[in-house]
PLY file of the C-alpha trace (Angstrom):
ply
format ascii 1.0
element vertex 119
property float x
property float y
property float z
element edge 118
property int vertex1
property int vertex2
end_header
52.27 64.11 -141.67
49.65 62.38 -139.49
50.37 60.80 -136.15
48.20 58.10 -134.64
48.19 58.13 -130.86
46.62 55.18 -129.09
44.67 55.63 -125.87
47.48 54.15 -123.80
50.11 56.40 -125.41
47.95 59.50 -124.92
47.52 58.74 -121.22
51.27 58.24 -120.83
51.93 61.50 -122.72
49.50 63.46 -120.52
51.07 62.04 -117.38
54.65 62.61 -118.55
54.20 66.10 -120.01
51.57 67.58 -117.68
51.42 65.31 -114.65
47.75 64.59 -115.40
46.40 61.17 -114.52
42.64 60.97 -114.02
42.52 57.18 -113.77
39.62 56.33 -111.45
38.66 60.00 -111.04
36.04 60.30 -113.79
32.53 59.04 -113.11
29.44 59.06 -115.32
26.37 60.42 -113.56
23.05 59.05 -114.72
20.98 59.72 -111.59
20.50 62.74 -109.32
21.60 60.53 -106.43
25.10 60.23 -107.96
25.76 63.98 -108.00
28.59 64.75 -105.55
27.04 66.36 -102.45
29.22 69.47 -102.86
26.90 70.49 -105.75
23.65 70.09 -103.76
23.56 73.76 -102.80
23.88 74.94 -106.42
21.40 72.74 -108.28
17.96 71.47 -107.41
17.02 67.86 -107.99
14.47 68.92 -110.60
17.11 70.94 -112.51
19.50 67.99 -112.63
16.74 65.61 -113.75
15.65 68.03 -116.47
19.22 68.51 -117.75
19.97 64.79 -117.81
16.64 63.87 -119.39
17.19 66.38 -122.16
20.97 66.21 -122.73
22.10 62.86 -121.31
24.55 61.95 -118.56
26.89 64.25 -116.69
30.42 63.50 -115.55
32.11 64.13 -112.24
35.86 64.73 -112.46
37.92 64.77 -109.27
41.37 66.36 -109.31
43.33 64.78 -106.48
46.24 67.22 -106.47
43.95 70.24 -105.89
41.01 68.54 -104.17
38.61 70.09 -106.67
35.61 68.36 -108.19
34.06 69.41 -111.48
30.61 68.61 -112.84
30.70 68.44 -116.63
27.74 68.22 -118.98
27.99 68.08 -122.75
24.84 69.64 -124.17
25.78 69.20 -127.80
27.53 71.39 -130.32
29.71 73.93 -128.54
27.52 73.85 -125.44
29.74 72.35 -122.74
28.88 73.17 -119.15
31.68 72.86 -116.59
30.91 73.71 -112.96
33.44 73.94 -110.14
32.75 72.66 -106.65
32.24 76.33 -105.72
29.30 76.55 -108.12
31.00 78.64 -110.80
30.62 77.84 -114.46
33.99 77.90 -116.23
35.14 77.38 -119.81
37.41 74.65 -121.16
40.50 76.85 -121.05
40.09 77.52 -117.32
39.35 73.84 -116.68
42.63 72.86 -118.32
44.45 75.56 -116.33
42.98 74.15 -113.10
44.12 70.62 -113.86
47.53 71.83 -115.02
47.65 71.06 -118.71
47.49 72.72 -122.09
44.22 72.29 -124.03
45.62 69.91 -126.65
42.40 67.86 -126.72
38.81 68.70 -125.82
37.44 68.18 -122.33
35.10 65.46 -123.62
38.02 63.68 -125.32
39.89 63.83 -122.01
36.88 62.33 -120.23
36.62 59.61 -122.88
40.25 58.68 -122.18
39.65 58.11 -118.47
36.03 57.09 -118.07
35.59 53.34 -117.95
32.11 51.92 -118.35
31.23 49.31 -115.79
30.53 45.89 -117.22
0 1
1 2
2 3
3 4
4 5
5 6
6 7
7 8
8 9
9 10
10 11
11 12
12 13
13 14
14 15
15 16
16 17
17 18
18 19
19 20
20 21
21 22
22 23
23 24
24 25
25 26
26 27
27 28
28 29
29 30
30 31
31 32
32 33
33 34
34 35
35 36
36 37
37 38
38 39
39 40
40 41
41 42
42 43
43 44
44 45
45 46
46 47
47 48
48 49
49 50
50 51
51 52
52 53
53 54
54 55
55 56
56 57
57 58
58 59
59 60
60 61
61 62
62 63
63 64
64 65
65 66
66 67
67 68
68 69
69 70
70 71
71 72
72 73
73 74
74 75
75 76
76 77
77 78
78 79
79 80
80 81
81 82
82 83
83 84
84 85
85 86
86 87
87 88
88 89
89 90
90 91
91 92
92 93
93 94
94 95
95 96
96 97
97 98
98 99
99 100
100 101
101 102
102 103
103 104
104 105
105 106
106 107
107 108
108 109
109 110
110 111
111 112
112 113
113 114
114 115
115 116
116 117
117 118
């Protein structure tokens, strides 16, 4: 049996079951000037430019309950880079642990649920 879950219902489910609500905490980064300053000591401007020119935008995800910020970059295929505000690269499983939920969807699907493009 297939279940269809709308965006609104998925957000409510994530909040109810895991206490996860990233509304307003996911930002698309399209310029080196948008990178949260906490990452300045880990990446050079030229590195960030090169990554974004080759693979597209990055995302900043702020977790209010822990105060952590993550820099996430989808480089295609199974190549997902997730960096903590301490400069460590982590995998999806650890990311989900840090935000307090089970990995029932991919990190990029989670970002898609909460990122809102500006008009």
